[in-house]
N, C-alpha and C positions, 0 to 999 in steps of 0.2 A: 504494500500500500504506500502510495507516495505521500509526501507531506501535505500537498494541496488536497488530496483526497481525504486524508484523515482530518484536516482542518475543516473541510466542507461538511464532513459528517458530524463534527463536534459543535459547529457554529449553527445557531438557530436564527430564524427570521420569521416574520409574519407574512403569510400568503393567504389571501382571501379570508382573513379573520382567524386563521389557525396558526399556531406556532409549529413550524416544521424546521428540519435541518436545511441548510443551504443546498445540499445535494438533492433532497426531495423537492425543494422549490425549483431548482434548475430542471429536474426531470419533468415536473408538472408543466412548467412554462414551455419546455420544448415539445411535449406532447400536445399541448394546446395550440401551439404555433403550427405544428404539422397537421393537426386536424383542420385548422382554418385554411391552410394552403390546399388541402385536399378538397374542402368545400368550394374554394375558389376555382380549382381545376374542374370540378364537376359542373359548376355554374357556367364556366366558359365553354365546356364541351356541349352543354345543353343549348347554349346560345348559338353555337355553330351548327348544331343539329337542326335548329329551327329553320335556318336558311336552306339546308339540304332538303328538309321536308317540304318547304314551300315551292321549290323548283322541280321536285320529282313528279313528273307527269304520269309515270307508269306505276306509282305506288311501290316501287322497289324498296324504298327505305322502310315504309310501314310494314311491308311483308317481312323484311329482315328483323325488325324489332319484334313482331309477333312471334316469329320462330325463335328468337333469342329468349323471349319470356317463357 
């Protein structure tokens, strides 16, 4: 265990009204950031899919989605 790691495990801070170790706080903040980035990626993909759906005259996209579901 490195000095930085043991220091983060021993030092506490307040995160969302709870007292947690710095290590736990960093893990939670990182997970939250990754979750938000994933949500953003999904929103952007859905936005791009709307355009594909609107120009698809043969309903290929809708059929592929139905098969995927």
